[in-house]
C-alpha positions as CSV (number, residue, x, y, z in Angstrom):
1,M,-22.7,-7.5,-19.9
2,S,-21.3,-8.7,-16.6
3,L,-18.4,-7.6,-14.5
4,S,-16.5,-10.7,-15.6
5,S,-16.1,-9.1,-19.0
6,I,-14.0,-6.4,-17.3
7,L,-12.5,-8.3,-14.4
8,S,-11.1,-11.8,-14.0
9,A,-13.4,-14.3,-12.4
10,D,-10.6,-15.3,-10.0
11,A,-10.1,-11.7,-8.9
12,I,-13.8,-11.2,-8.3
13,D,-14.0,-14.5,-6.3
14,N,-11.0,-13.4,-4.2
15,A,-12.5,-10.0,-3.5
16,I,-15.9,-11.5,-2.5
17,K,-14.2,-14.0,-0.2
18,D,-12.3,-11.3,1.5
19,C,-15.4,-9.6,2.7
20,Q,-17.8,-12.5,3.5
21,A,-18.3,-11.6,7.1
22,P,-20.8,-8.8,7.8
23,D,-19.2,-5.4,8.4
24,S,-15.9,-6.6,6.8
25,F,-16.3,-4.7,3.5
26,C,-13.7,-2.1,2.8
27,P,-14.1,-0.4,-0.6
28,K,-10.4,0.4,-1.0
29,K,-9.4,-3.2,-0.4
30,F,-12.2,-4.6,-2.5
31,F,-11.3,-2.4,-5.5
32,Q,-7.7,-3.4,-5.2
33,I,-8.4,-7.2,-4.9
34,C,-10.9,-7.3,-7.7
35,G,-8.7,-5.2,-10.0
36,L,-11.1,-2.4,-10.6
37,S,-8.6,0.1,-9.2
38,K,-6.3,-0.7,-12.1
39,K,-8.8,-0.3,-14.9
40,S,-9.1,2.6,-17.3
41,P,-11.8,5.3,-16.8
42,A,-13.7,3.8,-19.7
43,E,-13.7,0.3,-18.1
44,V,-14.7,1.9,-14.8
45,K,-17.7,3.5,-16.5
46,K,-18.7,0.2,-18.0
47,A,-18.6,-1.3,-14.5
48,F,-20.7,1.6,-13.2
49,A,-23.3,0.9,-15.8
50,I,-23.5,-2.7,-14.7
51,M,-24.0,-1.6,-11.1
52,D,-26.6,1.1,-12.0
53,N,-29.5,-1.4,-11.9
54,D,-32.2,1.1,-12.9
55,A,-30.0,2.9,-15.5
56,S,-30.6,6.2,-13.9
57,G,-27.0,7.4,-14.3
58,F,-26.7,7.1,-10.5
59,I,-26.1,4.5,-7.9
60,E,-28.5,5.2,-5.1
61,E,-28.3,3.7,-1.5
62,E,-30.8,1.0,-2.3
63,E,-28.6,-0.2,-5.3
64,L,-25.4,0.2,-3.3
65,K,-26.4,-2.3,-0.7
66,F,-26.5,-5.0,-3.4
67,F,-23.1,-3.9,-4.7
68,L,-21.4,-7.3,-4.0
69,Q,-24.1,-9.2,-5.7
70,R,-23.3,-7.3,-9.0
71,F,-19.9,-9.0,-8.8
72,S,-21.3,-12.4,-7.7
73,P,-25.0,-13.2,-7.5
74,G,-24.6,-15.4,-4.4
75,A,-22.7,-12.7,-2.5
76,R,-24.1,-11.1,0.6
77,V,-25.7,-7.7,0.8
78,L,-23.8,-4.9,2.4
79,T,-24.9,-4.1,6.0
80,A,-26.6,-0.7,6.6
81,A,-23.4,0.6,8.1
82,E,-21.2,-0.6,5.2
83,T,-23.7,0.9,2.7
84,K,-23.8,4.3,4.5
85,N,-20.0,4.4,4.8
86,F,-19.5,3.5,1.2
87,L,-22.0,6.1,0.1
88,S,-20.5,8.7,2.3
89,A,-17.0,8.1,0.9
90,A,-18.2,8.2,-2.7
91,D,-20.9,11.0,-2.7
92,D,-18.8,14.1,-3.4
93,D,-21.8,16.4,-3.6
94,S,-23.9,15.0,-0.7
95,D,-26.9,14.3,-2.9
96,G,-27.4,10.8,-1.6
97,K,-26.2,9.1,-4.8
98,I,-23.1,8.3,-6.7
99,G,-22.9,9.8,-10.3
100,A,-21.3,8.2,-13.3
101,D,-19.7,11.4,-14.4
102,G,-16.9,12.0,-12.0
103,E,-17.9,10.6,-8.6
104,W,-17.7,7.0,-9.5
105,T,-14.4,7.2,-11.3
106,S,-13.1,9.5,-8.6
107,I,-13.9,7.1,-5.8
108,I,-12.2,4.2,-7.6
109,W,-9.0,6.2,-8.0
110,L,-9.3,7.8,-4.5
111,L,-9.8,4.5,-2.8
112,A,-7.0,2.9,-4.8
113,G,-4.6,5.5,-3.4
114,H,-4.0,7.4,-6.6
């Protein structure tokens, strides 16, 4: 399964184009442009599963830096600062990873302004 089964290809392309320059990635804006912020919790969980490369039930920092490439294989990797900022915003319990049960869905809704 790919994220294009959840999100439109045009929306993904627009979101990737918006953050092409290093240190330009903003999770809130990215989630809004790609449409993930408007998806149901079930769809968000499907997206999480796609991004959880090792199927551990968590997205760790190493996986998070390749976040954009999960949307588009040719996309850039997040910079160290972008990765740390994203992890900091999403890691509710400060364990260094984002969990599928609660944290991921919460971060999508939080960053979308809900």
